[in-house]
N, C-alpha and C positions, 0 to 999 in steps of 0.2 A: 593464574586466576581462573582460566577456563579449563574445566575437566571434560575433555571431549571423549565420548564413548564411541568406539567403532561399532559398526553394525553387528560384528561378531560378539562383542561384549554385551551389547543390548540383547542379542539373541539368548545368551547364556543367562542374563539377569531376568528377562521377561519370560523366557520359555517359549517364545514364538519369534519368527523372523519379522523384524520391523522394517517397514519401507523407509521410515524417517531416520535421520541421525539425531542424536540427543546430545545437547551441550548443557552441562550444569554450570550456570553462571554464578550461583550462590546456593546455599542450602535450601532456599525457598523459591528459587527462580530457575526454570529450565527452558531452554530453547528447543523446539521441535522442528527440524528442517525436513520438509517433505519434498522430494524431487517431483517435478512435473512428469517425468518419464521414469518408470520403475527401472532400477538398475543403473541409472545415470545420475551421479551425485549433483550435477548442475544442469540447468537452472533449478532453483528450489524456492519455496516460500516458507517463511518461518512463523510459527505460532509460539506464544510464550505462556507457559504454565506457571502461575504464581500461587504459592501455598501458604496460607495462614491456617486457622482452624478449619476454614473451608477454602476451596480452590476456585480460582478464576482463570479463564483463558483469554489472552489478548490475541484476537483473531483465531478463527477456527480452521483457516487454511483451506485445503482441498478436501473433497469427500474422502480421499484416501488417507487423510490425516486422522480421521476419527478413530479407527482401531488402534492406532499408535498412542493417542491420548489416553484411551481406556487402558491399554497395556501398561503405560507408564504409571498411571494412577495405581494400578494393581501392584506393580513392583514397589511403589512407595508406600504400600500398605493402606491405601485409601479405596473405599468403595466408589462405584460410579456416581452415587448420589452426592459425594463430597464436592463434585464440580457443580457449583451453584450458579456461576455467571459466565457468559461469553460476552466480552466487550469487542465489538467489531471496530477496528481502527478506521474503516471506511467501507463503502458499499461494493467495491469491485469484486468480481466473481471469485478470484483466487484467494480472497480473504474471508469469504463467507460460506465456502463450499461444504463444510462439515456442520454448519448450524443445525440442519435438520436431523442428521443421524445422532449427533451428540445430545440434542434435546430429547430425542426418543429414548436414548440409552440412560440419560442421567436425570431428566426432569429439570435441567437448568433453564435459566432465564437469559434471553438475549437483550443486550443493551447496545444502542447505536444512536448516533446523532440523527436528529429528525429528518434532515433533508435527504439522507441516504436510504431511508426506509422503503420507498417505492421500489428501488432496485434490489434491495435485500429480499423483499417479499414477493417480487415478480421478476423472475429470471428472464422471461421473454421480453419484458419491457427493457431490462438492462441491455440485452442484445440489440434491440432496435435503437435505443437512444445512445448507445456507445458505438457499436461496430457499424451501424447504418446512419451515423450522425451526419456524414458528408457524402451522400450517394453519388454526387458528380465529381468526387475527388478520390474516393476509395471504395473498392468492392472487396469484401473479405473473401479469401479463398475457402473452399470447403474444409481444408485442414484446420483453419482457424475456428470455424464453426464447431467442428468436432472437438477440438481442444477445449473450447468454452464449455460445452456440455459435459465433457469428461471430467472437468474440475468440480462440477456441482452435484450435490446431493439434492434431496427433495427440499422444496421451499419451506421456510419456517418463519413464523411471525416474530416480530420484535415487541417484547413486552414493555420495555422501558425506552422511551425516546428522550434524548437529552438535548440541551442547549446550554452552552456555557460550561464552566469547569466544575468539578466536584471531586471529593475524596471518597474512595471506595475502600472501606475497612474490611479486612478479611479475618481479623482476630489474630491473637498471639503477636501483636505489634506489627503485623504486615498490612500495608496499605498501598494503594495506587492513587496518585494525584493525576486526574484525567483533565485535559484541557484542549480546547479547539485549536487545530492547526490546519486551516483550510489552505488551498492553493493547488495541490495535486488534484483534488476535487473538493467540493464544498463540505462534504460530510466527514472530512478527516479529523481525527483526534489523535493525540499522543498521550503517553502516561509516564510519569516518573515513579519508579519503584522506590518508595521512601526508605526502605532498609538498605539497599545497595547504592542508591543514587543513579541507577541505570535509567536512561531515557529510551522508552520504547516508542518508535515512530511509525511503524507500519510502512506505508509508502509516502508519508508526509515529507520525509527527507529524501529527495531524489538524487542527491550527490551529483555524479557525472552522468546519471542515467542508468537504467537497469537493462540487462540483456543486450548490451551493445547499442542501445538506442539513445536518443536524446532524452533529457529529463522531461517528464510529462506533467504538465500543470494546466489547469483551465482558467486560471486567473494569475497574471504576472504579479500584481501588487500584493495579492494575498500570499502567494508563495514566498515572495521576498520578505514579507512581514513575519511569516513563520520562521524563515531562516534567521531573521533578527532576534526573534524570541528565543530560538535555540542558542544563539550566540550569547544572549544575556544570561541565560540559565547556566551556561558553561558546564554541561554535564561531564563527568569523568568517563562515562561509558555511553555510547550512542549505538542503539540497536535498530536495524532496519529489517524488512521482511525478506530481502533478496541478496544481501551482501554481508561479509564478515563484520564482526563488531569493530567499532572505532573507539580508541582509548586515548585519554590524556590530551596531549597537544595535537594529536591527529584529528580530534573532534573539531576544534576551532579551525584548523587548516582546511578540513573538508567542507565546513560550512562556508568559509570565505570563498573557496574554489567553486562551490556550487553557485553562489551569488555572482561571481565573476563570469561563469558560463552563461547564466541568464542574461547578463548585460551584453556578452558577446553575441548571443543569439539575437537580442533586440537590435543591436547595431547592424547585424547582417540583414535583418528584415527591413530596417529603415533604409539601408543602402540599396537594397533591391528595389524598393518603391521609388527612391530618387532616380535611379538609373532608368527605370522603366518609363517614368513620365506619363504613363497612361494606365488604363485598367489592367489589373493583374488578378488571376484566379488563385484561390487558396491552394489548389493543386500545384500551380507553378511555384508558389512560395515554398510549399513543402518540399518539392523536388529540388529547388535551388539550395535551400538551407540544409537539408539532409546531405546533399552532395558536398556542400562546403565543409561540413563537419565530419564527413565520411561516416554517416550513420544511415541505417536503413529507413526507407520510406514506409511508414506505418500509420495506422489510424491514431496511435498515441502521439506521433509526431505532429499530426494535423491538429490535434487538440492544442498542442503547444503553439503552433503557428497561429491558430485562430485566437488564442489568448493574447499573443503579441499584437495582432491586428486590432483586436478590441481595445487593448491598452492604448494604441496609437489613436483610435477613434475617441477615447475618453480625453486624450490630450489635444483633440481636434487637429491631428496630423494625418488622419486617414478617414475614409468613410466607405461604407458599403454603397455600391451603385444602386441597389434596391433593397428594401427590407427583406431579410431572410436570404439574400443572395450571397454566394461565396466569391463574388467578384468585387475587388476593392480598388480604390483610387487613392493614391498618396498625395 
C-alpha cells in the first residue's frame, strides 16, 4: 500500500536534495516526513498533501518542510498556487512552522480551530503559555528554546477559524471530512480522507506517547472521548504526525491500548495522592509518575499530570490548595 521513496529517489525526481522523506499513501495523498534534525531520520513531523483539482496541506510542519512541499508540488506538475489551503491540526509549533513561508510562496489560506489561533499567530505567546506554564515545576533549557524557534518560520494569520466539523472539497472527487478531536489540546482536529478512508490525526491520537514520553493531553475526558470517536469510526488506516501508519486491526488495538494507558496513569496519580495524605506539588506528581512509567520528565508530562489532577478536582476527589497554585490535596 505504501510506496516509500528514499531520499535518493526523491532527489532524482525533484532535482534537488530533499530534507523530508516522501510516502505515497494513495495517488492523491502524500506524507511528507520532515526530521527535526537534518540528516537524522527520526524524530520527525509529518504533513499530508492532499490533491484534488487543488491541493490542501494537513499541517505545514516545520519551517524546513516548506521547500520540500514546493518541490513535491513541482514534481507532481503543479504550480505553487495550486496549494490553496493549509489545515492546521492544532496550534503546536511543530505543526505550524511553515505556515508563513508557504503562504508567501503560494498565496494559500490557513484554516484552524478558533481556540488555537492565538498560538498560531503569536509564537512568543505560545512559548510563554506552553513552556512557561508551570514555572515552579519546569524551566526549559536553552536547547529547548532554540529548538522551538528553529522549527518556526515567520508568523502568519489564520483566515478561516472553525468550530465543529465540515467537509473540505478539493475537486475531482477528493474531500476531507474535518472534525474536532480535542484532548491533546483544545484546538485539535482530525480529518478523514474520503477517497482512501485514511484518518489523519496530527497529534490528536497520542498512542503510547511520542518521542519516548508520556501521552500529552490537557483534558483527560476530552482525550478519552476522542479515542472513543476513533474507535467508533474504525478507520482502516490511522496516520499521526510522529509515528508510522497503523492499519487494519492494529488501529483498534492501538486505540484501546492508549485508553488503557490513560487509565493506568490516572490510577498512579490517585494512588500517589492517597499515599501522600497531605499536600503534594505538581512537580512531585510529575516526577513520581514519569519515574513509574520510565518516561522523561518534561513540560509535556506536566500538562498530562495537571489534566489528571483537574479531572480529580471535577470528581471532587482533589483540590488545589489555592487558586492558581500547583499544590494539590487529595
